[in-house]
C-alpha positions, 0 to 999 in steps of 0.5 A: 191929643187923641190916642192911637186907635186900632188899625183898620184893614184896608184892601181898597179893592172897591171897583164899582164903575166910578162910584166913590169907595165907601171905605174911603168915604167913611175914613174921611168923615169919621177918622180923617187921620186914621191907622190902616193896614194895607194888603202888602208890606209890613206893619201899619201906616197912617192915612191922611184924608183932609185937603189941608192935612194932605197939603201939609204932608206933601209940602212939610220937610218933616215928612220924607219920601227918601226914608221909605227906601229899604223899608218894606212899607205898607202898599197896594201892590206885592212888588213896589212900583217905585224905583229906589233912585226915582225922583218920586222917592227923593226929598228936597234939595235933591229932588228940586235940582232934578225937577228943575232940570226935568221941567226944561223938557216940558218947556213951552216950545217942547209942549207945543211940539207935543201938542202937534204930535198928539193932535196928529195921533188923535186924528189918525186914531179917530180916522181908523175908528170912523173907518171901522164903523159904528159901534166901536170900542172907544177904549180900543180905538182911542184911550188905549193907543193914544197915550202910549203912542204919544209918549213913545213919539215924544220919547222917540221909542221905535215902533217895534219896541212899544208893545213889549214896553207897554206889557212891562208897565202893565205887569208892574201895576197888577195887584195880584200876589201871583204876579209878583215874580213877573213884576220883578222881571218887568221892572228889570226889563224896563230898566235894561231897555232904558239904560241902553236907550238913554246912553244912545241919546246921550251920545247922539241927541235928537229932537225928543224928550229923552234927548232934551232931558239928557242935554238939559242944564241948570248952571253946571248941573245935568242929569247923571246916567242913572237919573236919566234912565229912571226918569225915562222909565217913570215917564213911560209908566206914568205917561201912558197908562194913567192918561189911557184910563182917564180918557176912558173914565172921562168919556164914560162920565160925559156919555152917562151925563147928558146935561154935562155933555150937551153943555160941553158940545155947546161951549167947547171953549170951556173944555180946559176948565171942564177937564180940571173938574172931571179930574177932581171928581173922578176917583181915578185909582184905588187906595193910596200911592207912595207914602212918606215917613215922619222924621219927627213927631208931628200933630195933624188934626189933633192926632199925634204922629211919631217920628218913624211912622209911615204916612199915606195920603189920599188925593181922592178924599182931598178932592172931595173935602167939603171944607174946600169944595162946595158940593164936592160930590157933584160934577160941576163943569163950571167950577172954579177956585180950589185946585184938585190934587189928582196930579199930586201936590207939592214937591212931587206934583206930577211933572208930566201934568202939562202933557197929560192935560194936553192929551186929554183936551185934544182927545176929548175935544176932537172926539166931541167935535168929530162925532156930534151924535156920540153915545154909549152903544150899551147900557151904562150898567153893562160896561165892564170895569177893571178889578185887579189894577190899582187904576180904575177904568172901563175894560171896553167902552162901546160907542155908537154915532 
């Protein structure tokens, strides 16, 4: 086994449009399992970059998410985004029970209703963009409002509460140190809001996703009050911003690649497959997410990982692994085969992935259909990108038609 080498300091602050982070590229090619130090948290961690090793860490019971609770683990943000009781820091069998209950909220009949709501919201937003006239900011008119409006519709959150909830979620994603106290307050504010809302839905269930989760049963199992509160928070946070950013990223990628855009316009039926490839190809975030702890000694790619070590994975590098993807750095909308890891993998694969995929397909498909001459209104190099979030996305996306 290889000896442990010195840890590399990894701020993971690269934010040049949607170019792949050169530090990540170096690690995946030169040190596929490496020691890193992150901007926040104590000590060092392992970073695992290869597709097969990432799959091992995300599916092998010897790597525990639960074990990070109470530890000041190495991370990207000053305040941990994750809640201690959230499903994304649970291990099987506890997480399996919750996932089974929550998946009932994403059953086909619920998904069909969500798709209809999404289409309605997209049509309204694009009507307004058309009324505004060309040029218009696609981020402001479509990418920013759609996922928040959709998830709030799906969770049946009153219109008057939405702006404040969005502000809380945004604050929690900021990577700057001076934001830390605000992030703590934002987390507490969201929690208090959803404790109250979920209690109301438990008492008087409606036709929304929170009610579906509150009433979901697996035999005698139901979600308890704390689980329901935290799950509603997770859905709001992960169900809006990430999809907002990916709409912006996907639109930018297509509008700067005329061949791919023309192919999609000529063959709208290939949109679902194309979206999957765009999700694989686009480096949608910086660095890493929630780590795991090795509960016993494990060897990965010839490197010894000791019991108690913190282990991060990179879905970004897994998506570019040349052993799994032919020409991994090329965008090939006709690509088939190996699944991407953008929604995670294994027991923590994103439960909201069906909703995100639906929103992306409806948003991009309707946009291309309604605006056949859509193009960037400024040179690509003038598009400004977010520099302070863990997510990568354009701040504005001026388009003309």
